[in-house]
N, C-alpha and C positions, 0 to 999 in steps of 0.2 A: 743253602744255609738258611735255617729258620731264625728270624729275628723276633724276639719276644719283649714287649715293653709292658711293665706293670703300671697299674693305675697310679701308684705312689710316684713312680718315675715321671708320669705325665704331669702330675700336679707340681712336682718339684721343677720340672722343666718350664712349666708355665710361670711359676713364681720367679724363676731366674731370669726369664726374658720379659717380664711384665712391662718394665720400663721401655723396652725396645719395641715390642710387638703389640702391646696393649691386649694381652690375653685375658679377656674379661668374661669368658663364658664358663659356666659350670659344666665340666665334661661329664658329670654324673647325671645331668638333666637331659630328658628327651627333647628333641627339637619340636617346638609347637607349630602346628599347622592350623591356619584359620579355617574353622569349620564352615563349609559353604554347601547348601543344598542346591540341587539342580533337577530339572525334569529328567526322567529316565531316558526318554527319547524325544526328539523334536516333534514327532507326530502327536505327542501327548498334549500339545497346545489345542488340539481339537479332539474331543472325546465323544463317545456315544452318549445317549440320553441317560443311561445309568452306568456309564463307563467309569473305570477307576482312574484316579490321579496317582501317578507313580513317581516317587522322588528318591534320588540317590544322594548320598553325602560323599564328600571327598576324603573322608576319614571315618574310622569306626566311631559309633556314637553310643551314648548311654540310652538304651532303647526305652527305658521308662520315661525319660524326659521327652523323647520323640513321640511317644504314645499318649502323652498328656493332651487332652482335647484343648486345653487353653493355649497350647503351643502350636497347634495346627488348626487354623480356622479357614473355612470356605464360605464366601459370601456370594449370594446370587445378586449380581450387579443390576439386574432388571427390577428386583423388588427391594434390594437393600437388606434382605433377611439372611440369616445363617442357613447353610445347607446341612441338614442332618445326615449323618453317615457314620461309618465305623473306620477305625484305624487298625492296621496290623502290619507286621513285618513279613515279607516273603523273601527269605534269604537276607540280603543286605539292603533290600528295597522297601521303603516305607510306602504303604498303599492306603489310600483313602477311597472308600466306595460309598456313593450316595445311598441313602435308605430307600429312595424311590426314584423313578424315572423323572428327569427334568424335561421341561419343554425344549423343543428344537431351538437352536440359536439363542441359548441362554448364556449370558456372560458370567464368568466366575472369577473371583479374585481370591487367590490362595495366599495366606500369610503364615510364614513359619518363623518362630522366635523362641528364645529360651531353651533351645536344645543344647545339651552338653555333649562334649566328646567323651571318649572312654576314660579320660583323665579328669573329667568334670570341668573342663575348660568351656566357657560359653561361646556361643556365636558372637561375632563382633557386632552384628546389627541384624534386625529383622530382614527377611527376604520376601518379596511379593512377586507372585507369578500371575499373569493374566491368561485365562483360558476361555474356551466356549464349547458348548455342545454342538453336535453335528448339524448339518443342513437338513431341512425337512425333505421328505420324498417329493413334495410339491413346493417348489420355491418361488413360483410366479404368483405373487399375491397382489396382482394389479387391480383386482376388484375391491371396491369399498362399499360397505353397507350404508344405505341412506336411511334417514329418519322416515319411518312409515307413518301414514295417517290412520292406519287400521291394523287390527290383528286378524282380519278376515283372510280368507283364501284369495290371493290376488291372481287373477286368471288372464289378464291382458295388459299390454303396455305398448305405447306408441309415442314417438316424439316428432315434433315438427323441425326442431333444431336442437342445439345443445341446451337451450333454456326451457322451451315450452314443451311439455309432455303430459300424457294422461295415463292413468292406470285404472283398471276396472276390477271389481271383485265378483266372485261367483254369485253373490246375493244381489247383484244389480247396482252396487255403488260405483260412482265415477268420481275420480279425484284429479285435480290439475296442479301442475307445478309451473312456475314461470322463472325459476332460478336453478334449473338443472337438477332438481330433486332435493335441494336443501330443505324445502318444505312443500307440503301439498295442502290444497284446500278442497273441502267436500263440495261437489257441484250438483250431483244428481243421485236420487234414490227414491223409487216409488215401489209400493208393494206389488204392483201389477206386472213388474218385469223382474225376472230372476234367472238363475243359471246362465248368466252372461259370460261370454268368453271373447277373447281376441278383439279388443277395441283397436281400431285402426284409424289413424289421423290422415286426412287427405289434404286439408288446408287449415288455415288459422280458424276457420269457422265450421268446417265439415268433418264429422266423425262417423264411423260405422262400427257396429258390433252385432253379434248374434246372441240370441238368448231365448227365453221362454216367456211369451206374453200371456196375460190372463185378463184381457179386456172384454167387456160386454158379455160376461158369463162364460167365456171360453174356458176350456180345461187346460191343465198344465201338460197335456199331451201335445200341444202345439209348439212350433218353433218359428222364429221370425228373424229377418234381417232388420235392424233398426238404424236410423240415421238421425244425426243432430246437425242442424244448420245454424245453431247459435252458440257454438264453441262449448258444447256439452251441457248446457243448462236444461235442455229438454230433448227428448228423443221421440220419433214417430216410426211406425211400422212401414217399411218399404214393401215387403210382401211376407206372407206367412204360409205355413203348411200345417195341416192337422189331420192325422198324427204325424209327427216328425221329430227328429233331434238334429240340431245343428251344433257341431262341436268345434269347428274351426273356420276362420275367415282369412283369406289372403287377398289383399288389395293391390292393384297395380295402377299407379298414377300415370297419366298420359299427357304429354305436352300438347296443348291446344284442344284437348278433349276431356270429357268427364271420365272418371276411373272405371275400370272393369275389375271384377272379382270372382273368385270361386269359393264355394262353401262345401265343407265335407261333413257328412253325417249319415243319417238313416231315415228311410220312410218305410218302416217295417223291416227293411233289409238295407244293405249299403246303398247310398245315394249321394249325389252331388248336384250342386246348382251353380250356374254361371249367370251373374247379373252384370249387364252393361248399362251404366247410368246414362251414358250419352244417348242410347236408343231406348232406355227404360224397358229393356227386354230381358226375359228370363229363359234360360235353357236348362232343362232338367235331365239328369242322367239317373237311371235306375228307377226303382230298386232292382238289384241284381238277382234276387231270389235266393232261397236257401237260408240257412242260419248264418248269414254274413252281416257283420255290423261295421259301419264306416266310422273311422276316427278322425281323419284329417285329409285335407286337399291343399295343394299348393300350385301356384301359377309361376311360370318361368319369368325372368326379368323382362323379356321382350314380348310376353303374352302369347307366344306361339304354342307353348306346350304346357301340360298340366299333369299332375299325378295325384292318385287317390289311394289311401291305405286303410286297412282295417283287419278283421279277423273272422274266422269261421269256427264255430263251436263244433268240436269233434266228439266230445264226450263230457261226462260230468266234471272232469278236471283237466281237460286238454283243449287247446285251440291252436289253429295254424294261421299264419299271416296270409293276407290277401292283398293284392295291389293291382291297380289299373293305370294306364297311361293314355294321354290324349295329345294329339298333334293338331288340334283345331281350337286351342285355347280353352278347353274344358267343355266343349259342346257335346262331344262324344268320346267314349273311352273303349279301350280294348284291354284284355287281361295281360298281366306281366307274369311270365313263367319264373317262379322263384326257386331257389335251391331247395332240395329236399330237407324236411324238418325245420323249415323257417318258422320261428316262433311268432307269437302275436305281434302284429305291427301297430305301433302307437302314433308314429309321426312321420312327416315327410318334409323335406326342405330342398329347394333348388340351389345348386352350386353355381351354375351358369345357365345359359339359355337351353341347353340340352340335357345336362346331367343333374340328377337329384339323389339325395340320400333317403333311403327307406329305413326307418328306425323302429326298434322294438325291444322285446324282452330278451333276457339272457345275452346281453352285449351285442344284440343284432344291429349291425350297420352294413347296409347294402348300397352300393353305388349302381344306379341304373341309368343307362342312356335312353331317354324317353323317345328318341326317334327310331332306335333299332330294337329296343327292349333288352339289350345285353345287360346282365347283372353281374357285378363283381363284389364278392364279400370282402369286408375288411375285418382284421383281427388283431391279435396281440402284436404282430410285427408292424402294424400301422399305428400302434399306440393306443388301441382300444382296450380298456381294462377288461379282464376276463374274470369269471367266477373263481373265488378263492375259498378253500375249505381248510379248516384246522380240526382234524379228528380229536385232538387232545382236549380242546375246549368245546367241541360241538358247534363251532362258529362257521357260518357260511356267509360270504359277501357276494352279492350278485348285482348286476347293473341292468337298468332298462332306460332306453333313450327315447326322447319325445320330440325334440325340435332341432332343426339345423338352420342357421342363418349365415349369409356371407356378406362381406362389406361391399357396397355398391361401387366404392372408389378403388377397391383392390380385391378382385375375386380370389386372390391367393389366400386371403385372410378370412377365416370363418370360425363358427363355433357349433358344437353339438352340446345340448344340455339334457338333463334327465335326472334319474334318481339312483342312488346307491342304497341297497337294502342290506342291513346286517342282521342275520337271523341266528339266534341261539336257541337250541332245543329247550322248550319249556318256558321261554320268555317272549314278550311282545317284540315284534320287529322294530328295529331302529332305522328310520328312513332319513336320508340326507340328500341334499342336492349335489350334482356333479356338473362341472364345466370343463369341456375340452376345447382347445384352440388348435387350429391348423394354420400354417404359414406357407403351405405349398399346394393350395388348391384342393385340399381334402385327401392328400396322399398319406400324410402322417399327422398324428395329434399328440399333444401333451396336455396334462391336467393342470388346471389353475385353481387357486385358492382365493378366499376373501379375507382381506386384512382384518385382523382382530376377531375373526370368527373363532368359535371354540374348536377343539379337536385339531389344533395346529392349522387353522384356516379352512378346514374341511367340514366343520360342524354346522353348516347352514341348512335351512329347510329345503325340502325337495322343490324343484323348479317347475313352473308351468308355461312360461312364455319368455321370449327374448326378442328385443328390438335392436337392430344394428343400423345406426345412422351412417357411420363410416368406420374405418379401422381404428379411429381414435376415440370413438364414443359408442358404447353399447350399454344396454340396461337389461337385467334379468329380474323376474318377479316369481313369487311362489307362495307356499303355505305360510300361515302365521304372520301375514302382512309383510313378508320379506321383499325388500327392494334393494338391489345393489347395482352399481354403475362402474364402468371402466372408462375413465375420462382421458386416457392417453395411451399411446402405443408402447409404453414402458413395459418390458417383460419381467425382468427378475430384479426387483428391488427389495427382496427379503433381506433384512438385516437383524442385528442383535435386538432381542426383545420384541420381535415382530409377532410371535406366536404365544398363545395361552392354551391351557389344557382343560380348564373347567367347562 
């Protein structure tokens, strides 16, 4: 049986029972729902750098009021400024899209107010959401840029402890800090010494560096090892070669004895020198002959082994890497058999007493056992960045590595530094520094950034030298006076507003 009740009957019934039941609702009125917006999905609390903010309402809305920019505002909480963007509806979802990509880890405050439902009933009160943009590809920003005393090309760095340290420039300038790099003072600069590299501190008073002398009418084809015994105020020639180039200096301190060191470079062709201050003796290796040029030599922590790298010219626009190893502390060397198509080698650094990294162009990272000569290439699976190409924009990014240093107190912790080159057809190359850290003795690496550097922490100048006192203190230097330090073993402290893009 169907029961039918008219609206008039309902009203009459309500009036008849008013005193008993308190029937005080207008049966002709629609039930009002408090309009409330919410993020479309929980994951929207973290969006991509130019990701959309998607909002759903719990009831149909007057879309014109929802699309009013005055009713939907997005504030960059890192700058306090509004975020420009566009509003649209996609079905029943209100979508805000930023006009341009925001920095990584940018805080966003979204305020929604004044939106009416389809019956023009307003929201009870404004609603505010807190969001942020995604994490950067490199989240370890444990390096901090220091105030540099120069805009010159900084080619060497060495510290005695966490406070006292020196940097040198390619034009022969020497600067000292006694407060961990908070400030530097100029110590030394003479016109007769230039092309200086790899300043190395042995004690509070004694420093070494290599460069080009021009004393007594000699030409700039000479190269020399220099020493200071008055804490960097003056330098004297220990020995020199003419013609020659000295591009690197590795010094090993010895308990109860004066230091020993190896120098990498060329005497017409690849060559190396070993100097023992205790005996005031020099051992020379090379030149090796042919169109082979030396770039760098390094000495193992125990002084037993050494390695030397460079390149051989194969043609007008091609070169191949060349490497040698020594098992008598750099007095004599034998060739290392490298993998086929090894590109130009620029640097070398010992991991432990036997193993070293050979570093060079096109992401070349080779691990060599200097006692056996066995070479193991590292690649993308080890965290070594590889060449990237984007045909749509004509952009290629490639990497070349130059230095490796490991912590004396923890040989599992070490760094590789070098240069990332961004090349776009028809435009000048953009060159940036790159820092990789390992925590497993050189098996795998992750990339690090510099806090507050541009390009999301990766826009710092290309690097030339690195000094590692221990796993809690390291310093890198490079072009345009760049000096940065890592003063603790904190890995990932990237937080909101840590990055900027200019």
